[in-house]
LUMLOMI-814391 format. One record per atom (N, C-alpha, C): chain; atom name; y, x, z. Coordinates in steps of 0.1 Angstrom, whole numbers, plus 5000, padded with zeros to 4 digits. Atoms other than C-alpha are relative to their C-alpha. Layout:
N
- A|CA|Y|X|Z
...
# end
This chain:
106
- A|N|5011|4991|5000
- A|CA|4818|4926|5084
- A|C|4999|5007|5013
- A|N|5002|4993|4987
- A|CA|4803|4942|5114
- A|C|4990|5012|4997
- A|N|5009|4988|5002
- A|CA|4783|4974|5119
- A|C|5007|5012|4996
- A|N|4994|4987|5004
- A|CA|4789|5010|5110
- A|C|5005|5000|4986
- A|N|4995|4998|5014
- A|CA|4809|5020|5080
- A|C|4996|5013|4995
- A|N|5005|4988|5006
- A|CA|4796|5045|5056
- A|C|5006|5001|4986
- A|N|4995|4998|5014
- A|CA|4803|5058|5021
- A|C|4997|4989|4991
- A|N|5003|5011|5009
- A|CA|4786|5029|5005
- A|C|5010|4988|5003
- A|N|4990|5010|4997
- A|CA|4809|5005|5024
- A|C|5013|5003|4995
- A|N|4988|4995|5005
- A|CA|4838|5026|5014
- A|C|5001|4997|4985
- A|N|5000|5003|5015
- A|CA|4828|5023|4977
- A|C|5001|4985|4997
- A|N|4999|5015|5002
- A|CA|4825|4985|4980
- A|C|5015|4997|5002
- A|N|4986|5003|4998
- A|CA|4860|4984|4995
- A|C|5009|5005|4989
- A|N|4992|4994|5012
- A|CA|4874|5006|4967
- A|C|4999|4990|4988
- A|N|5002|5008|5012
- A|CA|4859|4983|4941
- A|C|5007|4986|5002
- A|N|4993|5012|4997
- A|CA|4873|4952|4958
- A|C|5015|5002|4998
- A|N|4986|4996|5001
- A|CA|4907|4969|4960
- A|C|5004|5001|4985
- A|N|4998|4998|5014
- A|CA|4905|4979|4923
- A|C|5000|4986|4992
- A|N|5001|5013|5008
- A|CA|4895|4944|4911
- A|C|5009|4989|5004
- A|N|4994|5012|4994
- A|CA|4914|4921|4934
- A|C|5014|5002|5005
- A|N|4988|4998|4994
- A|CA|4946|4937|4945
- A|C|5011|5006|4991
- A|N|4988|4994|5006
- A|CA|4981|4945|4932
- A|C|5005|5009|5011
- A|N|4997|4991|4989
- A|CA|4990|4976|4951
- A|C|5015|5002|5001
- A|N|4987|4996|4997
- A|CA|5023|4982|4967
- A|C|5000|5010|5012
- A|N|5000|4990|4990
- A|CA|5032|5012|4988
- A|C|5013|5000|5008
- A|N|4988|4999|4992
- A|CA|5056|5015|5017
- A|C|5009|5012|4997
- A|N|4992|4989|5004
- A|CA|5067|5049|5006
- A|C|5005|5000|4986
- A|N|4994|5003|5014
- A|CA|5076|5035|4971
- A|C|5003|4986|4999
- A|N|4996|5014|4999
- A|CA|5092|5002|4980
- A|C|5006|4995|4987
- A|N|4993|5004|5012
- A|CA|5114|5001|4949
- A|C|4990|4998|4989
- A|N|5010|5001|5010
- A|CA|5085|5007|4926
- A|C|4991|4988|5002
- A|N|5009|5011|4996
- A|CA|5064|4982|4945
- A|C|5007|4986|4997
- A|N|4993|5012|5003
- A|CA|5090|4955|4943
- A|C|5002|4997|4985
- A|N|4999|5002|5015
- A|CA|5096|4961|4906
- A|C|4987|4995|4995
- A|N|5014|5005|5005
- A|CA|5058|4956|4901
- A|C|4998|4986|5004
- A|N|5002|5014|4995
- A|CA|5058|4924|4922
- A|C|5009|4991|4992
- A|N|4991|5008|5008
- A|CA|5088|4911|4903
- A|C|4994|4997|4986
- A|N|5006|5002|5013
- A|CA|5070|4917|4870
- A|C|4988|4991|5001
- A|N|5013|5007|4999
- A|CA|5036|4904|4881
- A|C|5002|4985|5003
- A|N|4998|5014|4995
- A|CA|5048|4873|4899
- A|C|5011|4993|4993
- A|N|4990|5006|5008
- A|CA|5076|4867|4874
- A|C|5012|4994|5009
- A|N|4990|5005|4991
- A|CA|5101|4864|4903
- A|C|5014|5000|4993
- A|N|4987|5000|5007
- A|CA|5130|4872|4880
- A|C|5002|4987|4992
- A|N|4999|5013|5006
- A|CA|5123|4839|4863
- A|C|5004|4989|5009
- A|N|4997|5010|4990
- A|CA|5130|4820|4895
- A|C|5015|4998|5000
- A|N|4986|5003|5000
- A|CA|5164|4802|4896
- A|C|5006|5005|5013
- A|N|4995|4995|4987
- A|CA|5167|4815|4932
- A|C|4999|5015|5001
- A|N|5002|4985|5000
- A|CA|5161|4852|4922
- A|C|5012|5007|5006
- A|N|4988|4993|4995
- A|CA|5197|4863|4928
- A|C|5002|4998|5015
- A|N|4998|5004|4986
- A|CA|5199|4845|4961
- A|C|4990|5008|5009
- A|N|5011|4994|4992
- A|CA|5166|4859|4973
- A|C|5000|5016|4999
- A|N|5000|4985|5002
- A|CA|5173|4895|4960
- A|C|5006|5007|5012
- A|N|4994|4994|4988
- A|CA|5195|4902|4991
- A|C|4990|5003|5011
- A|N|5010|4998|4991
- A|CA|5165|4898|5013
- A|C|4991|5012|4996
- A|N|5008|4989|5005
- A|CA|5144|4921|4992
- A|C|5007|5013|5000
- A|N|4992|4988|4999
- A|CA|5172|4946|4990
- A|C|5000|5006|5014
- A|N|4999|4996|4986
- A|CA|5174|4947|5028
- A|C|4986|5006|5004
- A|N|5013|4994|4997
- A|CA|5136|4953|5030
- A|C|4998|5013|4993
- A|N|5001|4987|5007
- A|CA|5138|4981|5004
- A|C|5008|5011|5007
- A|N|4991|4990|4994
- A|CA|5166|4998|5023
- A|C|4996|5004|5014
- A|N|5005|4997|4986
- A|CA|5149|4997|5057
- A|C|4992|5013|5000
- A|N|5008|4988|4998
- A|CA|5135|5029|5070
- A|C|4989|4998|5010
- A|N|5011|5002|4990
- A|CA|5101|5028|5088
- A|C|5000|5012|5009
- A|N|5000|4990|4990
- A|CA|5101|5047|5120
- A|C|4988|4997|5009
- A|N|5012|5002|4992
- A|CA|5068|5051|5139
- A|C|5005|4999|5015
- A|N|4996|5002|4986
- A|CA|5071|5038|5175
- A|C|4995|5011|5009
- A|N|5006|4990|4992
- A|CA|5048|5064|5188
- A|C|4995|5011|4991
- A|N|5004|4990|5009
- A|CA|5048|5094|5165
- A|C|4990|5010|5006
- A|N|5009|4990|4995
- A|CA|5019|5118|5168
- A|C|5003|5014|4994
- A|N|4998|4986|5004
- A|CA|5022|5156|5166
- A|C|4988|5004|4991
- A|N|5011|4996|5009
- A|CA|5002|5168|5136
- A|C|4991|5011|5006
- A|N|5010|4991|4995
- A|CA|4970|5186|5145
- A|C|4999|5001|5015
- A|N|5003|5001|4985
- A|CA|4972|5176|5182
- A|C|4987|4994|5002
- A|N|5014|5006|4997
- A|CA|4940|5164|5199
- A|C|5001|4985|4996
- A|N|4998|5014|5003
- A|CA|4953|5128|5196
- A|C|4999|4998|4985
- A|N|5000|5001|5014
- A|CA|4960|5133|5159
- A|C|4986|5002|4994
- A|N|5013|4998|5005
- A|CA|4926|5147|5152
- A|C|4990|4988|5003
- A|N|5009|5011|4996
- A|CA|4909|5118|5171
- A|C|5004|4988|4991
- A|N|4995|5011|5009
- A|CA|4930|5092|5151
- A|C|4995|5002|4986
- A|N|5005|4997|5014
- A|CA|4921|5110|5118
- A|C|4985|4998|4999
- A|N|5015|5002|5001
- A|CA|4884|5110|5126
- A|C|4996|4985|5001
- A|N|5003|5014|4998
- A|CA|4883|5074|5138
- A|C|5004|4991|4988
- A|N|4995|5007|5011
- A|CA|4902|5063|5107
- A|C|4997|5006|4986
- A|N|5002|4992|5012
- A|CA|4887|5086|5081
- A|C|4997|4991|4988
- A|N|5003|5009|5011
- A|CA|4874|5057|5059
- A|C|5013|4993|4995
- A|N|4987|5006|5003
- A|CA|4908|5040|5061
- A|C|5009|5010|4992
- A|N|4992|4990|5007
- A|CA|4924|5072|5050
- A|C|4995|5002|4986
- A|N|5006|4999|5014
- A|CA|4900|5076|5020
- A|C|5005|4988|4992
- A|N|4996|5012|5007
- A|CA|4908|5040|5011
- A|C|5015|5000|4996
- A|N|4986|4999|5002
- A|CA|4945|5046|5014
- A|C|5003|5010|4988
- A|N|4998|4990|5010
- A|CA|4943|5077|4992
- A|C|4996|4993|4986
- A|N|5004|5006|5012
- A|CA|4924|5056|4966
- A|C|5010|4989|4996
- A|N|4989|5009|5004
- A|CA|4951|5029|4968
- A|C|5012|5007|4994
- A|N|4989|4993|5007
- A|CA|4977|5055|4959
- A|C|4996|5004|4986
- A|N|5005|4998|5013
- A|CA|4956|5064|4929
- A|C|5001|4987|4991
- A|N|4999|5013|5007
- A|CA|4954|5027|4919
- A|C|5015|4997|4997
- A|N|4986|5003|5002
- A|CA|4992|5024|4924
- A|C|5005|5007|4987
- A|N|4996|4992|5012
- A|CA|4997|5052|4898
- A|C|4994|4994|4987
- A|N|5007|5005|5012
- A|CA|4971|5037|4874
- A|C|5006|4986|4996
- A|N|4994|5013|5002
- A|CA|4986|5002|4878
- A|C|5014|5001|4994
- A|N|4987|4998|5006
- A|CA|5020|5016|4869
- A|C|4999|5001|4985
- A|N|5002|5000|5015
- A|CA|5007|5023|4834
- A|C|4998|4986|4994
- A|N|5003|5013|5005
- A|CA|4994|4988|4831
- A|C|5013|4991|4999
- A|N|4988|5008|5000
- A|CA|5028|4973|4840
- A|C|5012|5007|4993
- A|N|4989|4993|5007
- A|CA|5048|4999|4821
- A|C|5012|5004|5009
- A|N|4989|4997|4990
- A|CA|5067|5008|4853
- A|C|4999|5015|5005
# end
């Protein structure tokens, strides 16, 4: 897609996210992996125990920003403005994560 992004474009993106995606969140890796295990039936795989070590390592890793921004700095404000639709979509993804939790009973 090219061109300017507006609220209509954001609404389309939200609908695609709602209908086509299984949401996982970096700040809830354990819940996300439990959801993926359930949805993709990974626990049914004969290699599940062997592969679990890799997933455990990913779950235990801490994300550190390479270039952290000071909140409310001029750079922060510019990034927030230029990514405002992404931020709205991310906030919606967090809502979907919660509602999908009820679907999966997680």
